[in-house]
C-alpha positions as CSV (number, residue, x, y, z in Angstrom):
1,X,-5.5,-24.0,7.7
2,X,-2.5,-21.8,6.8
3,X,-1.9,-18.4,5.4
4,X,-0.8,-18.6,1.8
5,X,2.1,-16.4,0.8
6,X,2.3,-15.1,-2.7
7,X,4.2,-12.5,-4.6
8,X,2.0,-9.6,-5.6
9,X,3.4,-8.1,-8.8
10,X,3.1,-4.3,-8.5
11,X,3.1,-3.8,-12.2
12,X,-0.4,-5.3,-12.4
13,X,-1.5,-1.9,-11.2
14,X,-1.1,-1.0,-14.9
15,X,-4.4,-2.9,-15.4
16,X,-6.3,0.3,-14.4
17,X,-9.0,1.2,-16.9
18,X,-11.0,4.3,-17.3
19,X,-14.8,4.2,-16.8
20,X,-17.6,4.4,-14.3
21,X,-20.3,2.2,-12.9
22,X,-23.8,2.6,-11.8
23,X,-24.9,1.9,-8.3
24,X,-23.0,0.1,-5.5
25,X,-22.0,-3.5,-5.8
26,X,-22.1,-5.7,-2.7
27,X,-20.9,-9.3,-2.8
28,X,-22.6,-12.3,-1.2
29,X,-20.7,-11.6,2.1
30,X,-21.9,-8.1,2.5
31,X,-18.6,-6.5,1.2
32,X,-18.2,-3.7,-1.2
33,X,-16.6,-4.9,-4.5
34,X,-15.2,-1.4,-5.4
35,X,-12.7,0.2,-3.0
36,X,-13.8,3.7,-4.1
37,X,-17.4,2.9,-3.3
38,X,-16.4,1.5,0.1
39,X,-14.6,4.8,0.7
40,X,-17.6,6.8,-0.2
41,X,-19.8,4.8,2.2
42,X,-17.1,5.1,4.9
43,X,-16.8,8.9,4.5
44,X,-20.6,9.2,4.6
45,X,-21.0,7.1,7.8
46,X,-17.6,8.2,9.3
47,X,-16.6,4.6,9.8
48,X,-13.3,2.8,9.2
49,X,-13.0,0.2,6.4
50,X,-12.2,-3.4,7.1
51,X,-10.3,-4.4,4.0
52,X,-10.3,-8.1,3.2
53,X,-8.0,-9.7,0.6
54,X,-8.8,-13.3,-0.3
55,X,-8.0,-15.9,-2.9
56,X,-10.9,-18.4,-3.1
57,X,-9.4,-20.4,-5.9
58,X,-5.9,-22.0,-6.0
59,X,-5.0,-21.1,-2.4
60,X,-3.0,-23.7,-0.7
61,X,-4.5,-24.5,2.7
62,X,-7.8,-23.0,1.9
63,X,-7.6,-20.2,4.5
64,X,-9.8,-17.8,2.5
65,X,-12.5,-20.3,1.9
66,X,-12.5,-21.1,5.6
67,X,-12.9,-17.5,6.6
68,X,-15.6,-16.8,4.1
69,X,-17.6,-19.9,5.0
70,X,-17.2,-20.0,8.7
71,X,-16.7,-16.4,9.8
72,X,-17.7,-13.8,7.2
73,X,-20.9,-15.7,6.5
74,X,-21.8,-16.0,10.2
75,X,-24.6,-13.9,11.8
76,X,-22.2,-13.1,14.7
77,X,-19.7,-11.4,12.4
78,X,-22.4,-9.6,10.5
79,X,-23.8,-8.2,13.7
80,X,-20.4,-7.1,14.8
81,X,-19.7,-5.3,11.6
82,X,-23.0,-3.6,11.4
83,X,-22.7,0.2,12.1
84,X,-19.1,-0.3,13.2
85,X,-17.1,-0.6,10.0
86,X,-17.5,-0.8,6.2
87,X,-16.6,-4.1,4.6
88,X,-14.5,-4.2,1.4
89,X,-13.2,-7.4,-0.2
90,X,-10.8,-7.9,-3.1
91,X,-10.7,-11.6,-4.2
92,X,-7.6,-12.5,-6.3
93,X,-9.3,-15.4,-8.0
94,X,-9.8,-16.2,-11.7
95,X,-13.5,-15.9,-11.3
96,X,-13.1,-12.3,-10.3
97,X,-10.9,-11.5,-13.3
98,X,-13.3,-13.3,-15.6
99,X,-16.0,-10.8,-14.7
100,X,-13.8,-8.0,-16.1
101,X,-13.5,-9.5,-19.6
102,X,-15.5,-7.4,-21.9
103,X,-17.6,-9.5,-24.4
104,X,-17.6,-7.7,-27.7
105,X,-21.1,-8.9,-28.6
106,X,-22.5,-8.3,-25.1
107,X,-25.3,-5.9,-24.3
108,X,-24.6,-2.3,-23.1
109,X,-25.4,-3.4,-19.5
110,X,-23.1,-6.4,-19.7
111,X,-20.2,-4.2,-21.0
112,X,-20.8,-1.7,-18.2
113,X,-20.7,-4.5,-15.7
114,X,-17.5,-5.8,-17.1
115,X,-16.0,-2.3,-17.1
116,X,-17.0,-1.9,-13.4
117,X,-15.1,-5.0,-12.5
118,X,-12.1,-3.8,-14.6
119,X,-12.0,-0.6,-12.5
120,X,-12.6,-2.5,-9.3
121,X,-9.7,-4.9,-9.9
122,X,-7.4,-2.0,-10.7
123,X,-8.3,-0.3,-7.5
124,X,-7.9,-3.6,-5.6
125,X,-4.4,-4.1,-6.9
126,X,-3.4,-0.6,-6.1
127,X,-4.6,-1.1,-2.6
128,X,-2.8,-4.5,-2.4
129,X,0.4,-2.7,-3.3
130,X,-0.2,0.0,-0.6
131,X,-0.9,-2.8,2.0
132,X,2.2,-4.8,0.9
133,X,0.1,-7.9,0.9
134,X,2.1,-11.1,1.0
135,X,-0.4,-13.7,2.0
136,X,-4.1,-14.4,2.0
137,X,-6.5,-14.1,3.7
138,X,-5.3,-10.6,4.7
139,X,-7.2,-8.1,6.9
140,X,-6.5,-4.4,7.6
141,X,-8.3,-1.4,9.0
142,X,-8.3,1.7,6.9
143,X,-9.7,5.1,7.7
144,X,-12.2,6.6,5.2
145,X,-9.5,9.0,3.9
146,X,-7.3,6.0,2.8
147,X,-4.9,6.1,5.7
148,X,-4.0,2.5,6.8
149,X,-4.2,2.0,10.5
150,X,-3.0,-1.5,11.0
151,X,-2.6,-5.0,9.6
152,X,-4.7,-7.5,11.6
153,X,-2.6,-10.4,12.8
154,X,-4.3,-13.6,13.7
155,X,-3.5,-17.2,14.6
156,X,-5.2,-19.2,11.9
157,X,-5.5,-22.4,14.0
158,X,-8.8,-23.1,15.8
159,X,-10.3,-19.8,14.5
160,X,-14.0,-19.1,14.9
161,X,-16.3,-16.1,14.6
162,X,-16.1,-15.3,18.3
163,X,-12.3,-15.4,18.4
164,X,-11.9,-13.4,15.2
165,X,-14.4,-10.9,16.6
166,X,-12.3,-10.4,19.7
167,X,-9.2,-9.9,17.5
168,X,-11.1,-7.2,15.5
169,X,-12.2,-5.5,18.6
170,X,-8.6,-5.2,19.7
171,X,-7.4,-3.7,16.5
172,X,-10.5,-1.5,16.1
173,X,-9.4,0.5,19.2
174,X,-6.4,1.7,17.2
175,X,-8.8,3.2,14.6
176,X,-10.3,5.4,17.2
177,X,-6.9,7.1,18.0
178,X,-6.1,7.5,14.3
179,X,-9.5,8.9,13.6
180,X,-9.1,11.4,16.4
181,X,-5.8,12.6,15.0
182,X,-7.3,13.0,11.5
183,X,-10.0,15.2,13.1
184,X,-7.3,17.3,14.8
185,X,-5.6,17.7,11.4
186,X,-8.8,18.7,9.7
187,X,-10.0,21.1,12.5
188,X,-6.6,22.6,13.6
189,X,-6.8,26.3,14.4
190,X,-3.2,26.9,13.3
191,X,-0.6,25.5,11.0
192,X,1.6,24.4,13.9
193,X,-1.3,22.4,15.4
194,X,-2.0,20.8,12.1
195,X,1.7,19.9,11.6
196,X,1.9,18.4,15.1
197,X,-1.2,16.3,14.4
198,X,0.3,15.1,11.1
199,X,3.5,14.1,13.0
200,X,1.5,12.2,15.5
201,X,-0.4,10.2,12.9
202,X,2.9,9.5,11.1
203,X,4.4,8.2,14.3
204,X,1.5,6.0,15.1
205,X,1.1,4.5,11.6
206,X,3.3,1.4,11.0
207,X,6.3,2.2,8.7
208,X,5.1,-0.2,6.0
209,X,1.9,1.9,5.6
210,X,3.5,5.3,5.6
211,X,2.9,5.5,1.8
212,X,-0.9,5.8,2.5
213,X,-0.2,9.2,4.1
214,X,1.3,10.7,1.0
215,X,-1.3,13.6,0.8
216,X,-0.4,14.5,4.4
217,X,3.3,14.4,3.5
218,X,2.6,17.0,0.8
219,X,0.6,19.1,3.3
220,X,3.3,18.9,5.9
221,X,5.8,20.3,3.3
222,X,3.5,23.3,2.6
223,X,3.1,23.9,6.3
224,X,6.9,24.1,6.9
225,X,8.5,25.0,3.5
226,X,11.7,26.1,5.1
227,X,12.0,23.1,7.5
228,X,12.0,25.2,10.6
229,X,10.8,22.2,12.5
230,X,13.7,20.1,11.3
231,X,11.2,17.3,10.6
232,X,10.5,17.7,6.9
233,X,13.1,15.4,5.6
234,X,11.0,12.2,5.9
235,X,8.1,13.8,4.1
236,X,10.4,15.0,1.3
237,X,11.6,11.4,0.9
238,X,8.0,10.0,1.0
239,X,7.0,12.4,-1.9
240,X,10.1,11.5,-4.0
241,X,9.5,7.8,-3.4
242,X,5.9,8.0,-4.3
243,X,6.6,10.0,-7.5
244,X,9.4,7.7,-8.5
245,X,7.1,4.7,-8.1
246,X,4.5,6.3,-10.3
247,X,7.1,7.1,-13.0
248,X,8.2,3.5,-13.0
249,X,4.8,1.9,-13.0
250,X,2.7,4.3,-15.1
251,X,5.0,5.9,-17.6
252,X,8.1,3.6,-17.5
253,X,10.3,6.7,-17.3
254,X,13.1,5.1,-15.2
255,X,15.6,7.8,-15.7
256,X,13.2,10.4,-14.3
257,X,12.5,8.0,-11.4
258,X,16.2,7.8,-10.6
259,X,16.5,11.6,-10.8
260,X,13.7,11.9,-8.2
261,X,16.0,10.2,-5.6
262,X,19.2,11.9,-6.7
263,X,17.6,15.4,-6.5
264,X,17.1,15.0,-2.8
265,X,20.0,12.7,-1.8
266,X,22.3,15.6,-0.9
267,X,19.7,17.6,1.0
268,X,20.5,18.6,4.6
269,X,16.9,17.9,5.4
270,X,17.2,14.2,5.0
271,X,18.6,11.8,7.6
272,X,21.6,9.6,6.9
273,X,19.3,6.6,6.5
274,X,17.0,8.4,4.1
275,X,20.0,9.5,2.0
276,X,21.3,5.9,1.9
277,X,17.9,4.7,0.7
278,X,17.9,7.4,-2.0
279,X,21.1,6.0,-3.5
280,X,20.0,2.4,-3.0
281,X,16.7,3.0,-4.7
282,X,18.4,4.8,-7.6
283,X,20.7,1.7,-8.0
284,X,17.7,-0.7,-7.7
285,X,15.8,1.0,-10.5
286,X,18.9,0.8,-12.8
287,X,19.4,-2.8,-12.0
288,X,15.7,-3.7,-12.2
289,X,14.6,-1.7,-15.2
290,X,17.6,-0.3,-17.1
291,X,20.8,-2.4,-17.2
292,X,22.5,-4.7,-14.8
293,X,25.9,-3.4,-16.0
294,X,25.1,0.3,-15.9
295,X,28.2,1.9,-14.2
296,X,26.0,4.3,-12.2
297,X,24.7,1.3,-10.3
298,X,28.1,0.8,-8.7
299,X,28.5,4.5,-8.2
300,X,25.3,4.8,-6.2
301,X,26.0,1.7,-4.1
302,X,29.4,3.2,-3.2
303,X,27.8,6.5,-2.3
304,X,25.3,4.7,0.0
305,X,28.2,2.8,1.6
306,X,30.2,6.1,2.1
307,X,27.4,7.3,4.4
308,X,28.4,4.6,6.9
309,X,25.2,2.6,7.2
310,X,24.5,0.2,10.1
311,X,26.2,-3.2,10.1
312,X,23.2,-5.1,8.6
313,X,22.6,-2.6,5.8
314,X,26.4,-2.2,5.2
315,X,26.8,-6.0,4.6
316,X,23.8,-6.0,2.3
317,X,25.2,-3.1,0.2
318,X,28.7,-4.7,0.2
319,X,27.3,-8.0,-1.1
320,X,25.4,-6.2,-3.8
321,X,28.4,-4.2,-4.8
322,X,30.6,-7.3,-5.1
323,X,28.0,-9.0,-7.1
324,X,27.5,-6.2,-9.6
325,X,31.2,-5.5,-9.8
326,X,31.7,-9.1,-11.0
327,X,28.8,-8.8,-13.4
328,X,30.3,-5.7,-15.0
329,X,33.7,-7.5,-15.3
330,X,32.0,-10.5,-16.9
331,X,30.2,-8.3,-19.4
332,X,33.4,-6.3,-20.3
333,X,35.2,-9.6,-21.0
């Protein structure tokens, strides 16, 4: 049994549809089908969410099918999950998408059910993007507020319910610390205490999941609007990065997305690395969505290089610069 790696296309997020559903939907493994419904239950019970991303069909190695049949279906796993965490599962299989297809001559109830799955799939892909999922089956603990705690690493060979349960127990301990920090943020008696707790949660959250803290980034900026702590730069970058992503994915306003990065690139609040990433992301958007021979692409890569990045990043930028310089020359000829 092997993890199956796959490219998750972020633009699928555009499949979001408006609508609502009646009641909670639980699949045959006891998992919520809708992420928003799982969050509501988690908030009510004050429990973390165990997010499960599977692909029952077309997955090389059959890892998802193995976990579903031998672990998630087991009484041992169900007993462990009970009153400890809320189960949510997004299955990236054709049979899931088929449920979202609205049949024009269907009954009102059928159309509502189809709409529910359309909404659930949209939420699922949005979460997949946040989790940066590259393989299935994928597991992660998420706090009810949507803050990602960790990705659950596992050795897929010789796995059984008992071993997987022990792995979950290990990662579950981290949710306790993160939950405690969220309580400190929510119940802080002063802005400085609130800011300190946000900093602590930021530092304990893996870098790849920082985007899940976007609402706390905005809160941090309001708590220290003049950057007296000297720590606001990373939050300013997070906000710009999030807003640029939304502009690219939702409204396809790529020029506005580039401007988000350029507007903060010269700020004294940002670190050197954050400024480098501003110019790199501006260049990336131009190359990916505008034009490969846009002269600004070379300008921004040169600005990133002028900030003296570390050796690995410097080589990466230099190779990109050389490639695009040759591309521009070819186009001009």
